C-alpha positions, -999 to +999 in steps of 0.1 A: +773-896+194+791-879+223+810-848+214+832-835+242+832-834+280+824-800+295+833-794+331+809-775+353+826-765+385+813-763+420+796-731+430+819-705+445+820-695+482+800-664+473+771-686+462+770-704+495+745-689+520+762-672+549+737-689+572+749-723+561+764-743+589+775-772+568+812-777+562+827-768+528+809-784+499+823-816+487+846-814+456+832-846+441+823-845+404+802-868+383+798-873+345+763-866+333+751-871+297+725-847+282+706-865+255+686-847+228+654-866+224+647-850+190+679-860+172+694-886+195+727-867+200+743-864+234+769-844+252+788-853+283+793-829+312+815-832+343+795-814+371+801-809+408+776-828+429+767-795+447+767-773+416+733-759+405+722-774+372+714-740+358+750-738+347+748-771+328+715-760+312+728-726+301+761-740+287+742-768+269+718-742+253+746-719+243+766-747+228+736-759+207+724-724+199+690-730+216+668-705+235+669-715+272+631-708+274+622-733+247+638-764+262+631-787+291+655-810+309+641-842+323+657-866+348+639-896+364+606-885+347+607-851+364+615-817+350+647-802+364+647-768+380+677-746+376+684-746+414+685-784+416+719-800+422+730-836+414+732-843+451+696-833+457+685-855+428+707-884+439+724-885+405+752-909+400+781-910+376+770-915+339+733-907+346+713-893+316+694-861+315+669-859+286+665-826+268+632-819+249+622-789+229+588-773+237+565-772+207+542-743+201+507-748+189+480-772+199 
């Protein structure tokens, strides 16, 4: 079940390092699905390929009323870091990010 599409915009010019010699970041956006592994639900996000995934993670947690520190986001069998971008991870349109909740105890 996919609820709505949330758009995560490109990072602003103030987020770009002043030392960066690359031209303006591309404005391309892709659709990414975040799938909850516990309940099977999913949400679709439209995210800029050069936007840090921290925004997506934060918005997802706020939307689901989850503590950001208790969840992990997995793509291609690797845990995502907040500074990762879809471009760095070579994400394509309609890729799926798995969200899992950390369990306490042992």
